[in-house]
N, C-alpha and C positions, 0 to 999 in steps of 0.2 A: 763682439767678434773675436773668434779664436785666432791664435797665432801658432803657426808651425815653425819651429826653430830647428836649424840644422847646423852642426859643426862645433857648437860651444855648449858647455854645461851651463845650467841656469845661474850658478853662482858667479859665472864670468860676465854676466850681462850688466852688472851694476845696479844700484838701487837708489841713486841720489834723487832728490825731489826736483820737480820742474821749477826753475827759478822764475821770479817775477819778470825779470828782463826778457827771458826766453818766452814767457807767456805773452808779454806785450808785443814782442816781435811776431809771434804767430797770429795774434789778433789783427795786427797791421796787414799781414799777408792775406788773411781772410777778407779784410776790407777791400784790398786790391782786386781780389778775385770776384768780389761782388759787383764791381763796376761793369757796366754793359760793354761788351766788345764783340766785334765780328769773330766768327769761329777761328780763323787762322791765328789772329792776334791772341785770342783767348787761350788756345792750346799752348802757344809759346809762353804766355804769362804763367800758366799752370806749372810748366816745367821749371821756369826760372825761379818762381817763388818757392817751389818745392825744394829746389837745390839749396836754398837759403835755410829753410826750416829743417830739412833733413840733409845734413852735411854729406853731399854726394858729388862724385865727379861728373855724373851724367844722370839724366832721367829719360825714360821712354814712356810714351803715352799711347795706349791702345784703346780704340773705341769699337764697340760691337756693331757689326753690320747685321742688322736683324734679318734682312732678306736672305743673306747667305749663311746666317748663324755662325759667323766667323769674326775673329778679332783682327782689326786692321791697325797697323802701326801708323799713327798720324803725326807723331813727333818723336824723333827728328823726321822731317818730311823727305820724301824721295819721289822720283818719277814712277817707280814701281814699288809701292809700299809692301812690306812683308805682311803675310796673312797667316793666322794660326787658327786651327779648329779648337773648339772647347775640349780640354783634356790633353792637348799637345803641348809639351814643354811646361816650364813653370808658369808661364803666363796663362796657358790654357787650363792648367790645374787650378790656379787662383780664381779664374773666372768660373770654373765648373763648381768648385766647392765653396766659393765665396768666402774664403778665409785668407788672412795674411800669411805669408811665408817668408822667413828670414834665413837666408842661406849664408852661413858664415864663412865657408870655404868652398868656392865653386870648383876648385881643382879636385876635391874629394867627392863631389856630388854627381852621381851617375845620371840623374835626370838633366842636369845642366850640361854635362859633357855630351849627352845625346842631342841636345838642342842648345848650343852655346849662344850667348848674347854678348858680343864684344864690339864696342864702338871705337872708331879711330883714336889713337893716342894712348890707350892703356888697355891692360888686361883686366877683365872683371874678376875680382876675387871675392866680393861680397854682393849679394843680390837680395833686395827687399821688394816683395810683391804685395800690392794692396788693391783689392777690388774696389771699383767705383759703383756704388749702388744708389739708385734714384730714390726719391721720396715715396714713390709707389712700389718700392721693393723690386724694381726692375734692374737688371744688369746693364750698365752703360759702358763699362770698359775696365781696364786695369792700368794702374800706375806701377812702374818698375824703377827702382833707384839702384844705381850701379856704383860700387865702391872699389877703389884700387887696393885696399888693405883687407886682410882677413878680419872678420868680426867687426867690421866698421859700423854696423847699425846696431844700436842698443835699445833698451826698453824705452828710452826717451823718444827715439824714432818710432817705436811701436805705438806710442801714445799720440804722437803728432800725425803719423801716417793716416789713420782713420779719419781724424779731424780734417786733414787736408783733402782727403778723398771725398768726404761729405760735402765740403764746400765746392770742390771741383764738380761734384754731381749737380749741385744747384746751378753752378755756372753753365755747365754743358746743357742741362735741361732748359735753362733760360735762353741759351743760344738757339736750341732747337725750337723753342716756343716762338722766339723772335722771327726765325726763318719761316715758321708756319704762318704766323700772323702776316708777314710780308707777302707770302705766297697767296694767302686768302685775300689780302688787300688788292693784289694785282688781279686776281680772279674776279673780285667784285667790280673792279674798274673795267675789266674786259667785258663782263656781263652788261654793265651800264652802257658802255660804248656800243655793244651789239644791239642792245635794246633801242638806243637812240637811232641807230642805222635802220632797224626794222620800222620804227614809228615814222621815220622821215620818208620811207618809201610808200607809206599808205596814202591814199587819196585824201587831200585836205577837205574836199567836199565831193559828194557824188554828182555825176552828171544828171541832167534832167532828160528823160527819154519819154516822148509822148506815148501814152498808152501803157506805160510800164512803171512799176514800183521797184526800187532798188534798195538793197541793204548790204552793208559790209561791216564786219566786226572782227576785231583781233584782240584776244586776251592772252598775253604771254604768261608763262610760268615764271617762277623766280629764277630758274636756270634758262636763260634765253636760248631759243632754238632758231630755226631758219624759216619759219612760216612767213608768208606775206600774201597780200591779195591786191588786185588792181581792177578798177572799173573806169574806163576812159573812152570817150568818143574819138574814133579815128576814121576820117573820110566817111562820116555819116553812119558808121556802124559802131556798136558797143563792143569794145574789147574786154573780155573777162579773163581773169587770171587768178588762180589759187595755187601756191607752191609751198613745198615743205622740203627743206634740205636736211639730210641726215645729220644727227649729232646736235650738240648744244654749244653755245658760245659764239665767239667772234667769227670764226671760220665759216660755219654754216650760214650765219647772217650775211656775210659778204658774198657767199656763193649764190644765195637766193637773190640778193640784190643785183649781182652780176647778170644772172639769168633774166631778170625783169628788164634791166637796162638794154641788154642785147635784143630782146624781143621788140621793145619800142623802136630801137634804131633800125632793125630790119624792116619793120612795117613802114616807118617814115621814109625808108629808101625804096619803097615800092614792092617789097617781097610779099608774096601771098602767104596764107597760113601754113600750107604744106612746106614751102621752101624755108620759111622762118623757123618752123619746128625742126626741120632737118639740120639747118645751119647751126642753130643754137645748140642742138643736141651734140653735133659733132665737135663744136668748140668746147663744150663742157666735158666731153669724153677725153679731149686732149688736155684740159686744164686740171680736172679734178683728180685727186688720188684714187687709187683702185678701189678703196673701201668707202668712197663717197659718191653720192648721187642725189638727184632732186626729183621728187614726185611733183607733177604739175598738171593742172587742167588749164588749157588755153583755148579760147574760142571767140567767135564773133557772132553777135546777134544782129540780124538785119531787121530794124523796126518796121520796115515797110512790108516785107514778106513774112515776118515772124519766124524766120528760119534761123537755126543755130548750127554753125559748123564748128567742130571741136576736135581736139586731140586730148586724150587723157593718158599722160605718160606715167603710168604706175599710180595714178591718183584715183581713188575710188572707195566706195561706190558713189556714183553721181545719181542724184534723185531727180526724176521728172514726175511731178504730180499732175495727173490728168484730171482736171476739175469736172468735166462733163460726165466722166465715168466713175469719179471718186476712186481712181486707181493709182497705185504707186508703181512706177517703173524704175528699176535700178540698172544703171549702166556700169558695166565693169570697165577697168582700164583698157584702153585701145592698144597700148604698147607698153614696153618696159620703161622704167624711169629714165630721165635725162642723164646723160653722162655715162651710162653703162657700157655702150658700144656705139660705134659709128653707124650711120645709116646711108645707104646709097640713094641716089636720086630716084624718086618715084616709089620708094620702098613703103611709104605710109601715105594713105589718103585720109582726109578728114572725114569723120562721121557726121551725120546730120540728124536733127530732130526738129519737130514743128511745135511751136507753142500756140495752143488754142486759148480762147478767152478763159481767164481764171487759172490757167496752168502756172505751175511754179517750178523753176529750175533751182535746185538747192545744191550748192557746192559746200560740202562740210568736211572739215579736216578730221584726221583720226583722233585729235584731242577730244572730240565729242563721241565718235563711235566707240573709242576704246576707253572711255571714262569708266572706271571699275569701282564697284562697291567693296565692302570689307570681305565679302565672300569670293572676290575675284571675278564676279559676273560683270559683263560689259553692257553699257547702255545700248550699243548696237543699232542695227537698222530698224529693229522693232521700235525702240525708243524714239528715234528720229521720225519714223513714219507716223507714229501715233501723234506726236506733237504737231506735225505738218497738217494732218487731217483735222485736228481739233481747232487749230488756229488759221485754217486756210482762208477764212473770210475776214480776218483782222488785218490791220495795217501791217505791212511787211516787216517793219521795225519791231513791232510787237511779237510777231512770229519768231524773229531772230532771237530776241531776248528770252522768249519762252523756251527755245531750244537750249540755251545756255543754262537757264534756271532749272530746267528739268534734268539736265545732266548732273548738275551739282546736287540736286535733291536725291537723285538715284545713288550718287556716290556716298551720301551721308557725311560721315566724319573723315572720309578719305580725301586727302589733298589732291588738287589738280596736278597731274603728272606730265602733261604735255601742253604745248600751245593750242589754243582754240581759235580757229579761224572760220568765218562763215562768209559766203557770198550768196545772196538770195535775189532772184529775178522773177517777178510775177507779172504776167500780162493782165491788164485790167479786164474785167468782165463780170 
């Protein structure tokens, strides 16, 4: 590392050897810096040990704000820390050229006078700047040592400075890594909690409905999202629900669970499908942030009449396979997703469809439809329809597993990008 010296001739800098006592003191300082500390304590320790190794009245530590590409004074701390762009003042020049600079008389230095650095208690007469460079050759910041006498920093300090900066770089990067690991641990815990919430909302066992085969399946990604499904008998009818909250993590999982809970409460209080849909939508519109919503299919199957009434709030396509005609019918969403805007009374009426013998109602999340291969092609409606046709006569659980397997086979080496959720209802025949 080069050194820029200003104010004294080279012969004035001294040439004595580093003493054994001084070396031991420096090694002790390095050991102290290697101890794990939280970032504020670490920064104070860097300045304190630096003042011992480099005999200085004060030290200033700047760290690089990578987002703003600016240096921020972090020690001494203040409510409104100073900022400098790269190239501004001696600290900015040190960061830009990545070289030490030793200013022996600040009164005679134009750059210092244009951007002075004086701390309470004394006038800065000598200034020693050392860049902090990480092990990956990245700029982390700058250390500045302030002296009250002209020519206070000599070649001894120019030897100690880079060593101290190198150890400070290790310590700072260690603190950054610790913070990152802690953040990752918190994220992993959040994901685990969200997944537990999701799994706890799934039916522990599916209801038995005379004349029908039922199947439900949920396969989350490593980054938990807000998918869920429900199949439950309410007042002699089969309630079917498939929902997907936008985003991943704890929040979407809670939103989807909240929606499911409100639905069940509304039905148990005697609300019809239309009223429950409207009330839950309006509550979600009030509760959710503007950039959040939930797509959901909700409907009732009457096993006696074989009629399905449903709302599809942004959830689609919904597949109705007509066995007698070997025909695929795709139902688009009937309305916008839950929580986007409030609905007035009577604004939405449930749609209806009739299940004939052998018919299949397939509620499939976009984790299947949008499963992409290496070329970016999606499994899509064609893939789903082909599997339903080929497995229409097999047990409904076998059909569901075939859908999942076919999507993964189509994706090849591409990893699952979204939660996969299925609800299949087939009338015997």
